[in-house]
C-alpha positions in Angstrom: 124.8 107.3 103.8 122.0 104.9 102.8 123.1 101.1 102.8 122.3 100.6 99.1 124.3 97.4 98.0 123.1 95.4 101.1 119.4 96.6 100.7 119.6 95.3 97.0 121.0 92.2 97.6 118.6 92.0 100.7 115.6 92.7 98.5 116.6 90.0 95.8 116.9 87.5 98.5 113.3 88.2 99.7 111.9 88.3 96.4 113.1 84.7 95.6 112.1 83.5 99.0 108.5 84.8 99.1 107.8 83.7 95.3 108.8 80.2 96.4 106.7 80.4 99.8 103.6 81.8 98.6 103.4 79.5 95.6 102.8 76.5 97.7 99.1 75.7 98.9 99.4 75.5 102.5 97.7 77.1 105.6 98.1 80.9 105.3 99.0 81.2 108.8 101.9 79.0 108.2 102.8 80.7 105.2 102.7 84.1 107.3 105.0 82.5 109.8 107.3 80.8 107.6 107.8 84.1 105.6 108.2 86.3 108.4 111.0 84.0 109.8 113.0 84.0 106.7 112.6 87.7 106.1 113.8 88.3 109.6 116.8 86.0 109.2 118.0 87.4 106.0 117.7 90.9 107.4 119.8 89.6 110.6 122.6 88.9 108.1 122.4 92.1 106.4 122.3 94.1 109.5 125.6 92.4 110.7 127.2 93.4 107.3 126.2 96.9 107.6 127.2 97.3 111.2 130.5 95.8 110.3 131.0 98.1 107.5 129.9 101.2 109.6 132.9 103.4 111.0 133.5 103.4 114.7 131.9 106.2 116.5 134.0 108.6 118.4 132.2 108.2 121.3 132.8 104.6 121.5 136.5 105.4 121.2 136.7 107.9 123.8 134.2 105.5 125.9 131.8 108.5 126.7 128.2 109.4 126.4 126.9 112.1 124.0 125.7 114.2 126.8 128.8 114.0 128.7 130.7 117.2 129.4 134.0 118.5 128.2 135.2 117.8 131.5 134.3 114.0 131.1 135.7 113.9 127.6 139.0 115.3 128.7 139.2 112.9 131.8 138.7 109.9 129.6 141.1 111.1 127.1 143.8 111.3 129.4 143.1 107.8 130.9 143.0 106.4 127.5 146.2 108.3 126.3 148.1 107.0 129.0 146.8 103.3 128.4 147.3 103.7 124.5 150.5 105.7 124.2 152.8 104.2 121.8 156.0 104.5 124.2 153.8 102.5 126.6 152.9 99.7 124.4 154.9 96.6 123.6 153.5 96.8 119.9 153.6 100.3 118.1 150.0 101.6 118.9 150.4 104.8 117.0 147.3 104.4 114.8 145.1 103.8 117.7 146.2 106.6 119.6 146.0 108.8 116.8 142.3 108.0 116.5 141.6 108.6 120.1 143.5 112.1 119.4 141.4 112.9 116.2 138.0 111.7 118.3 139.0 113.8 121.3 139.7 116.9 118.9 136.0 116.5 117.4 134.2 116.2 120.6 136.1 118.9 122.5 135.1 121.3 119.6 131.0 122.3 120.2 130.7 122.9 116.6 132.4 119.9 115.0 130.8 117.9 118.0 126.9 119.2 116.8 127.8 118.5 113.2 129.3 115.2 114.0 126.0 114.1 116.1 123.8 115.4 113.1 125.6 114.2 110.0 128.3 112.3 110.6 132.1 112.4 110.3 131.8 113.1 106.7 130.8 116.7 107.0 132.9 117.9 109.4 134.6 120.4 107.0 131.3 122.0 106.3 128.4 122.4 108.2 125.3 121.1 105.8 122.7 123.4 107.4 124.4 126.3 105.7 123.2 125.0 102.4 119.6 123.8 103.1 118.5 123.4 99.8 121.4 120.8 99.1 120.7 119.3 102.2 117.3 119.0 101.6 118.0 117.6 98.2 120.4 115.3 99.4 117.6 113.9 101.8 115.0 113.7 98.8 117.7 111.5 96.6 117.5 109.2 99.7 114.0 108.9 100.0 113.5 108.9 95.9 115.9 105.6 95.8 113.5 104.2 98.8 110.6 105.2 96.6 111.7 103.1 93.8 112.7 100.1 95.6 109.7 99.9 97.6 107.6 100.2 94.4 109.9 97.3 92.8 109.4 95.1 96.0 105.4 95.8 95.8 104.9 95.2 92.0 103.1 91.6 92.5 99.2 92.1 92.6 99.1 90.5 96.2 101.7 93.0 97.5 100.1 96.1 96.5 98.1 96.9 99.4 101.3 97.5 101.4 102.2 100.7 99.4 99.6 102.6 101.6 101.3 101.8 104.9 104.7 102.3 103.2 103.8 105.5 102.3 102.9 106.4 106.0 105.9 104.8 107.2 108.1 106.9 104.6 106.5 110.2 105.4 107.3 109.3 109.4 111.0 108.5 108.6 111.2 112.0 106.4 109.8 114.0 109.4 112.2 112.3 111.9 115.2 112.9 109.5 114.2 116.5 108.7 113.8 117.2 112.5 117.1 115.9 113.4 119.0 117.4 110.5 117.5 120.9 110.2 116.2 121.7 113.8 117.6 121.5 117.3 115.6 117.9 118.0 117.8 115.5 119.6 117.7 111.8 120.5 115.7 111.1 123.6 117.5 110.3 126.7 116.0 107.0 127.3 117.9 105.8 124.1 121.6 104.4 124.7 123.8 107.2 125.6 126.4 106.8 122.8 123.8 107.2 120.0 123.9 110.1 117.9 121.2 111.5 115.8 123.1 110.6 112.9 123.2 106.8 113.6 119.8 107.2 114.7 118.8 108.0 111.2 121.3 105.4 109.6 119.6 102.8 111.6 116.2 103.9 110.4 117.5 103.7 107.0 119.4 100.1 107.6 115.9 98.7 108.9 113.6 100.4 106.4 114.1 97.3 104.0 112.9 95.1 106.8 109.7 96.9 107.1 109.1 96.9 103.4 109.6 92.9 103.4 107.7 92.4 106.5 104.7 94.8 105.3 104.5 92.8 101.7 104.6 89.5 103.4 101.5 90.6 105.5 99.7 92.1 102.3 100.4 89.0 100.5 99.0 86.7 103.3 95.8 88.7 103.6 95.1 88.9 99.9 92.3 87.6 98.3 91.9 87.7 94.5 88.3 88.9 93.6 88.8 87.1 90.1 90.2 83.9 91.1 88.0 83.5 93.8 84.7 84.2 91.5 86.1 81.7 89.0 86.4 79.2 91.8 83.1 79.9 93.2 81.5 79.4 89.6 83.6 76.2 89.1 82.4 74.4 92.3 78.5 75.6 91.7 79.0 74.0 88.2 80.5 70.8 89.5 78.0 70.5 92.3 74.9 71.3 90.1 76.5 68.7 87.7 76.5 66.1 90.4 73.0 67.3 91.7 71.8 66.6 88.2 73.1 63.1 88.2 71.6 62.3 91.4 68.1 63.5 90.2 68.3 61.5 87.2 69.2 58.4 89.4 66.2 59.3 91.5 63.9 59.5 88.4 64.9 56.3 87.4 64.1 54.6 90.6 60.7 56.5 90.8 60.0 55.2 86.9 61.0 51.7 88.1 58.9 52.0 91.3 55.8 52.9 89.3 56.5 49.8 86.9 56.6 47.4 89.8 53.2 49.0 91.4 51.5 48.4 88.0 52.6 44.8 87.6 50.6 43.2 90.4 52.0 39.5 90.1 55.4 40.9 91.0 56.5 40.0 94.4 55.3 42.5 97.5 59.4 42.7 98.7 60.6 44.0 95.5 58.6 47.3 95.8 59.9 47.8 99.6 63.2 47.3 98.3 62.7 50.2 95.7 61.1 52.3 98.3 64.1 52.2 100.7 66.5 52.7 97.7 64.3 55.8 97.0 64.7 56.9 100.5 68.7 56.4 100.6 68.9 58.4 97.7 66.6 61.5 98.8 68.8 61.4 102.0 72.1 61.6 99.6 70.5 64.6 97.8 69.4 66.3 101.0 73.1 66.0 102.2 74.5 67.2 98.9 71.9 70.4 99.0 73.0 71.2 102.4 76.8 70.7 101.3 76.2 72.8 98.3 74.8 75.7 100.2 77.2 75.7 102.7 80.1 75.7 100.4 78.5 78.2 97.9 77.8 80.6 101.5 81.4 80.3 102.2 82.8 81.2 98.7 80.3 84.4 98.9 81.5 85.3 101.9 85.3 85.1 100.9 84.2 86.8 97.9 82.6 89.8 99.9 85.7 90.1 102.0 87.9 90.6 99.1 89.5 94.1 99.6 92.1 96.1 97.6 93.9 97.0 100.9 92.9 94.5 103.5 94.9 96.6 106.2 92.5 99.7 105.5 90.9 98.8 109.2 93.9 99.1 111.2 95.1 102.8 110.1 94.1 103.9 113.5 97.5 102.5 114.7 99.3 104.9 112.4 98.0 107.8 114.5 99.1 106.1 117.7 102.4 105.2 116.5 102.8 108.8 115.5 101.5 110.2 118.9 104.0 108.0 120.5 106.7 109.0 118.3 106.2 112.7 119.0 105.9 112.2 122.6 109.4 110.3 122.8 111.2 112.8 120.6 110.0 115.8 122.6 
């Protein structure tokens, strides 16, 4: 079952946190690190809540692995029955003993054990694979829910670039879940020995909100708004041109004054030299301003040229590497 309530609360907390963090004008790298830290911290709380709400695995009850034989299960059942039998406990241990007995009955039945591994304890009375249409519909409903929540999480313009990545991730999750529930694919041997296919899918659903939040954070940190950048470039050019005009006007006044002094031979010769020094200083200031304007404009144009609706488009090759690794480990 998809952990819906905890995911909704998690998304609400993440949206509130990100709207505050990305509102400030701090360094983008610091924004990215701070946002990822908050997202992971909130997810830790969500994960603890979900795990605490998850029913205990029958494999954990009997202290056996999913690949153990019926002989191993029977041996552990006898050992635990002797320890937890109500007659040998100071306090009545009937409930725990019944849990051990229930787990033993399920895991000793090959058909029920396979159903439990792939679908959990809710479907022991009926194998969902006997009604594939309903099973596929149930899977579709779960991912439709994720589609809606993912869309709501990426409504801000700065976060929309993550939708492509989320779509690819969602397709991968669907493929894994269908493989576990409709085929004979099993959890790889290198994974924890008590992890079932159903629990693997459950953890995927549990961790999907973290992926949504992290991809949104990355998208927002890489986003450059072309409209805002264009307005800023035009505003900077206007201000710089205005300052340059003021400098030119002051230079023209100095030149006119120098010409007046040159036309009056009765004036002291030191005055024209002072005017000449002032003109040279003003020319130096104008040259520095022109260089600064040129550098600033070039930087703004470069930033504007790098604006992209999908800043992560150059990293799609990573998806194929991950898909290859996933197929390799699942085989």
